[in-house]
ZAPA-325179 format. One record per residue (C-alpha): residue number from 1; residue in one letter; chain; x, z, y. Coordinates in steps of 0.02 Angstrom, whole numbers, plus 50000, padded with zeros to 5 digits. Example, Ala and Ser with C-alpha at 12.3 -4.5 7.8 and 13.67 -1.06 7.14 Angstrom:
<nodes>
NODE    n  res  chain     px     pz     py
NODE    1    A      A  50615  50390  49775
NODE    2    S      A  50684  50357  49947
</nodes>
This chain:
<nodes>
NODE    n  res  chain     px     pz     py
NODE    1    M      A  54322  46551  54106
NODE    2    K      A  54426  46667  54001
NODE    3    D      A  54349  46827  53937
NODE    4    A      A  54422  46970  54040
NODE    5    T      A  54391  47091  53899
NODE    6    A      A  54528  47007  53799
NODE    7    Y      A  54666  47072  53914
NODE    8    P      A  54648  47258  53869
NODE    9    L      A  54656  47206  53686
NODE   10    I      A  54818  47112  53715
NODE   11    V      A  54893  47258  53811
NODE   12    T      A  54838  47380  53675
NODE   13    S      A  54911  47268  53539
NODE   14    T      A  55078  47251  53631
NODE   15    H      A  55086  47438  53662
NODE   16    Q      A  55047  47474  53480
NODE   17    R      A  55182  47358  53417
NODE   18    F      A  55309  47434  53535
NODE   19    A      A  55258  47608  53477
NODE   20    D      A  55274  47553  53295
NODE   21    F      A  55451  47488  53319
NODE   22    V      A  55497  47651  53406
NODE   23    A      A  55419  47749  53263
NODE   24    L      A  55532  47656  53141
NODE   25    T      A  55681  47747  53217
NODE   26    K      A  55603  47919  53184
NODE   27    P      A  55630  47973  53365
NODE   28    R      A  55600  48160  53337
NODE   29    L      A  55728  48166  53198
NODE   30    N      A  55844  48055  53300
NODE   31    L      A  55838  48180  53442
NODE   32    L      A  55935  48300  53330
NODE   33    V      A  56063  48162  53300
NODE   34    V      A  56083  48134  53488
NODE   35    V      A  56104  48319  53526
NODE   36    T      A  56226  48357  53385
NODE   37    A      A  56330  48201  53421
NODE   38    A      A  56337  48245  53607
NODE   39    V      A  56388  48423  53568
NODE   40    G      A  56525  48360  53452
NODE   41    Y      A  56590  48239  53584
NODE   42    Y      A  56590  48370  53721
NODE   43    L      A  56681  48498  53614
NODE   44    G      A  56805  48369  53553
NODE   45    A      A  56853  48304  53725
NODE   46    V      A  57038  48347  53740
NODE   47    T      A  57067  48351  53928
NODE   48    H      A  56918  48299  54032
NODE   49    L      A  56748  48228  53988
NODE   50    H      A  56726  48040  54000
NODE   51    L      A  56542  48017  54041
NODE   52    A      A  56541  47831  54000
NODE   53    G      A  56624  47866  53833
NODE   54    L      A  56502  48007  53796
NODE   55    A      A  56348  47902  53842
NODE   56    G      A  56406  47746  53750
NODE   57    S      A  56462  47836  53593
NODE   58    V      A  56306  47944  53580
NODE   59    L      A  56192  47795  53612
NODE   60    G      A  56283  47699  53477
NODE   61    I      A  56268  47842  53353
NODE   62    A      A  56082  47857  53394
NODE   63    L      A  56054  47671  53366
NODE   64    V      A  56143  47677  53198
NODE   65    A      A  56035  47826  53148
NODE   66    G      A  55879  47735  53208
NODE   67    G      A  55925  47581  53107
NODE   68    A      A  55956  47689  52954
NODE   69    A      A  55785  47771  52977
NODE   70    G      A  55701  47600  52985
NODE   71    L      A  55788  47540  52826
NODE   72    N      A  55736  47701  52741
NODE   73    Q      A  55553  47668  52785
NODE   74    I      A  55564  47491  52717
NODE   75    Y      A  55623  47557  52549
NODE   76    E      A  55496  47699  52546
NODE   77    R      A  55344  47609  52617
NODE   78    H      A  55247  47623  52455
NODE   79    T      A  55282  47808  52427
NODE   80    D      A  55251  47842  52613
NODE   81    S      A  55076  47770  52591
NODE   82    L      A  55040  47901  52457
NODE   83    M      A  55087  48051  52564
NODE   84    W      A  54971  48127  52693
NODE   85    R      A  55106  48160  52824
NODE   86    T      A  55183  47985  52813
NODE   87    R      A  55035  47873  52771
NODE   88    M      A  55017  47812  52951
NODE   89    R      A  55197  47757  52972
NODE   90    P      A  55206  47574  53029
NODE   91    L      A  55258  47501  52861
NODE   92    A      A  55153  47618  52754
NODE   93    A      A  54999  47571  52856
NODE   94    E      A  55052  47386  52855
NODE   95    R      A  55055  47370  53044
NODE   96    L      A  55230  47296  53030
NODE   97    T      A  55297  47181  52895
NODE   98    P      A  55455  47222  52795
NODE   99    S      A  55543  47068  52865
NODE  100    E      A  55508  47122  53045
NODE  101    A      A  55569  47297  53008
NODE  102    T      A  55725  47233  52919
NODE  103    I      A  55779  47120  53063
NODE  104    F      A  55745  47258  53190
NODE  105    S      A  55833  47395  53091
NODE  106    L      A  55987  47294  53045
NODE  107    G      A  56001  47233  53224
NODE  108    L      A  55987  47409  53291
NODE  109    A      A  56120  47474  53172
NODE  110    A      A  56238  47329  53211
NODE  111    I      A  56223  47356  53399
NODE  112    G      A  56252  47542  53372
NODE  113    L      A  56412  47512  53273
NODE  114    V      A  56476  47394  53407
NODE  115    L      A  56442  47524  53542
NODE  116    V      A  56532  47660  53446
NODE  117    A      A  56680  47543  53421
NODE  118    V      A  56687  47493  53604
NODE  119    F      A  56665  47667  53679
NODE  120    S      A  56763  47772  53554
NODE  121    N      A  56878  47724  53411
NODE  122    L      A  56889  47645  53238
NODE  123    L      A  56877  47810  53143
NODE  124    A      A  56715  47858  53230
NODE  125    T      A  56647  47684  53191
NODE  126    L      A  56692  47701  53007
NODE  127    L      A  56606  47871  53002
NODE  128    A      A  56450  47796  53082
NODE  129    L      A  56452  47658  52951
NODE  130    T      A  56472  47792  52816
NODE  131    T      A  56316  47877  52884
NODE  132    L      A  56217  47715  52872
NODE  133    L      A  56274  47674  52696
NODE  134    S      A  56264  47848  52621
NODE  135    Y      A  56088  47871  52689
NODE  136    N      A  56017  47704  52633
NODE  137    V      A  56122  47651  52484
NODE  138    V      A  56148  47820  52401
NODE  139    Y      A  56023  47950  52462
NODE  140    T      A  55863  47848  52482
NODE  141    P      A  55860  47774  52305
NODE  142    M      A  55918  47940  52232
NODE  143    K      A  55766  48032  52301
NODE  144    R      A  55656  47958  52166
NODE  145    R      A  55774  48006  52025
NODE  146    S      A  55860  48173  52054
NODE  147    Q      A  55841  48344  52133
NODE  148    M      A  56022  48325  52189
NODE  149    A      A  55964  48200  52319
NODE  150    T      A  55934  48343  52440
NODE  151    L      A  56119  48390  52439
NODE  152    V      A  56173  48208  52449
NODE  153    G      A  56054  48176  52594
NODE  154    A      A  56128  48322  52689
NODE  155    V      A  56293  48226  52704
NODE  156    P      A  56233  48087  52822
NODE  157    G      A  56127  48219  52910
NODE  158    A      A  56283  48320  52949
NODE  159    L      A  56395  48177  53004
NODE  160    P      A  56334  48152  53186
NODE  161    P      A  56427  48304  53259
NODE  162    M      A  56583  48251  53164
NODE  163    I      A  56568  48074  53231
NODE  164    G      A  56543  48144  53406
NODE  165    W      A  56699  48253  53389
NODE  166    V      A  56805  48108  53326
NODE  167    A      A  56738  47995  53466
NODE  168    G      A  56787  48123  53598
NODE  169    H      A  56945  48191  53518
NODE  170    G      A  57015  48039  53430
NODE  171    A      A  57055  48128  53266
NODE  172    L      A  56970  48210  53118
NODE  173    T      A  57022  48393  53131
NODE  174    S      A  56969  48559  53056
NODE  175    E      A  56851  48586  53203
NODE  176    A      A  56756  48427  53157
NODE  177    W      A  56739  48489  52978
NODE  178    A      A  56673  48656  53042
NODE  179    L      A  56535  48569  53140
NODE  180    F      A  56496  48462  52987
NODE  181    A      A  56485  48617  52875
NODE  182    I      A  56364  48706  52991
NODE  183    V      A  56240  48562  52993
NODE  184    F      A  56262  48523  52808
NODE  185    I      A  56226  48701  52753
NODE  186    W      A  56087  48727  52881
NODE  187    Q      A  55990  48577  52814
NODE  188    I      A  55960  48654  52642
NODE  189    P      A  55852  48806  52689
NODE  190    H      A  55773  48696  52823
NODE  191    F      A  55724  48563  52696
NODE  192    M      A  55676  48688  52561
NODE  193    A      A  55544  48755  52681
NODE  194    I      A  55482  48577  52715
NODE  195    A      A  55481  48534  52530
NODE  196    W      A  55377  48687  52491
NODE  197    L      A  55252  48655  52632
NODE  198    Y      A  55228  48473  52579
NODE  199    R      A  55249  48495  52392
NODE  200    D      A  55079  48415  52357
NODE  201    D      A  55130  48261  52455
NODE  202    F      A  55296  48248  52364
NODE  203    T      A  55206  48269  52198
NODE  204    R      A  55088  48124  52237
NODE  205    A      A  55235  48014  52286
NODE  206    G      A  55332  48059  52129
NODE  207    F      A  55484  48136  52214
NODE  208    P      A  55566  48262  52093
NODE  209    L      A  55604  48395  52224
NODE  210    L      A  55625  48576  52173
NODE  211    P      A  55448  48633  52222
NODE  212    V      A  55381  48486  52118
NODE  213    V      A  55482  48513  51959
NODE  214    S      A  55478  48704  51975
NODE  215    P      A  55307  48741  52052
NODE  216    D      A  55329  48930  52050
NODE  217    G      A  55453  48913  52194
NODE  218    R      A  55587  49026  52122
NODE  219    S      A  55720  48889  52119
NODE  220    T      A  55670  48833  52294
NODE  221    A      A  55688  49010  52361
NODE  222    R      A  55854  49040  52271
NODE  223    L      A  55929  48883  52346
NODE  224    A      A  55867  48931  52520
NODE  225    I      A  55947  49104  52501
NODE  226    L      A  56110  49035  52431
NODE  227    F      A  56137  48916  52576
NODE  228    S      A  56077  49043  52704
NODE  229    I      A  56213  49160  52640
NODE  230    A      A  56341  49019  52657
NODE  231    L      A  56279  48987  52834
NODE  232    V      A  56343  49156  52894
NODE  233    P      A  56530  49120  52872
NODE  234    A      A  56507  48935  52915
NODE  235    S      A  56423  48977  53081
NODE  236    V      A  56567  49090  53138
NODE  237    A      A  56704  48966  53091
NODE  238    P      A  56710  48895  53269
NODE  239    Y      A  56757  49069  53331
NODE  240    F      A  56904  49082  53213
NODE  241    L      A  56956  48904  53258
NODE  242    E      A  56959  48960  53441
NODE  243    M      A  56818  48843  53489
NODE  244    S      A  56715  48987  53558
NODE  245    G      A  56717  49168  53611
NODE  246    A      A  56641  49334  53563
NODE  247    I      A  56468  49294  53634
NODE  248    Y      A  56453  49146  53516
NODE  249    F      A  56518  49249  53371
NODE  250    A      A  56387  49385  53397
NODE  251    G      A  56246  49260  53420
NODE  252    A      A  56297  49158  53267
NODE  253    V      A  56301  49313  53157
NODE  254    M      A  56131  49374  53218
NODE  255    G      A  56050  49204  53201
NODE  256    S      A  56120  49170  53028
NODE  257    V      A  56072  49344  52965
NODE  258    A      A  55895  49315  53032
NODE  259    M      A  55887  49150  52936
NODE  260    L      A  55945  49240  52779
NODE  261    A      A  55817  49377  52802
NODE  262    L      A  55676  49249  52816
NODE  263    A      A  55739  49157  52661
NODE  264    I      A  55737  49321  52564
NODE  265    W      A  55564  49362  52634
NODE  266    F      A  55502  49193  52572
NODE  267    A      A  55579  49226  52400
NODE  268    L      A  55487  49392  52385
NODE  269    E      A  55319  49307  52410
NODE  270    R      A  55320  49118  52402
NODE  271    N      A  55178  49059  52512
NODE  272    D      A  55150  48933  52652
NODE  273    K      A  55150  49063  52791
NODE  274    R      A  55324  49126  52747
NODE  275    A      A  55391  48950  52716
NODE  276    R      A  55325  48896  52887
NODE  277    L      A  55413  49043  52971
NODE  278    L      A  55576  48994  52885
NODE  279    F      A  55551  48815  52945
NODE  280    L      A  55514  48869  53124
NODE  281    A      A  55666  48983  53123
NODE  282    S      A  55776  48840  53061
NODE  283    I      A  55723  48719  53199
NODE  284    T      A  55755  48857  53327
NODE  285    Y      A  55920  48914  53253
NODE  286    L      A  56023  48755  53272
NODE  287    P      A  55983  48717  53457
NODE  288    L      A  56020  48898  53502
NODE  289    L      A  56183  48892  53407
NODE  290    W      A  56237  48735  53501
NODE  291    I      A  56190  48815  53668
NODE  292    L      A  56295  48967  53628
NODE  293    L      A  56440  48857  53574
NODE  294    L      A  56433  48758  53736
NODE  295    V      A  56411  48909  53849
NODE  296    D      A  56547  49012  53766
NODE  297    R      A  56670  48871  53739
</nodes>
């Protein structure tokens, strides 16, 4: 007779492996990709919204981003194991093997590219491929060598709304670049707050981020302020491109000025409490901006 107690162990093991493969895609980060790509597609739709095109394109973009996240974790599995916040990731904790993760991630990215090609157009597919390559071939290796990696990494992070726009509109226009600029600029104060909060982790892993190479935080705060200033005109660009109305304009100005104020407040006294408030403001800012853009289209 078989031991009945073995069945819960099998179920638990299967569930854990499924959860680990899902974790490879960085689902919380990928949620931002889904939302920004969907917003871009909706705004870019010329006449009427094609729901099948929207769903297929956004799913494809999400799968490409998920595959890119998995490939990133393969490359960074050793440094992930040194950092407190990433030490339990599937590869860092050795619950998955690099070969398993490679097959899964490449397969996911390939399926995603096919979906984007089928449901949208060649240009959107090329942009999705650019996201994959710039994130894994350029940004990921660069993180260990240069402070400039933060700016380089903001490029693939800002491409999803542009890809969504091109998928829905069929062309790369000034409106697509405006959406790209908002997300690109927004990422810098957002990531400066994260880098400050986890500076000890990044130090242990050997990543030369600004809070690591300049521990007093002055350079970190200056960069956060500089890009928060740039966020003000970037955020109102959709209004001047006639993508939105006065309600969006007012909300974008108020939100961007609030981000700038918190960046300045952090610069005046560089501590975890103020960095955390800047981080929380940043993750609130972008969803609210998209809501305003959609409502006041």
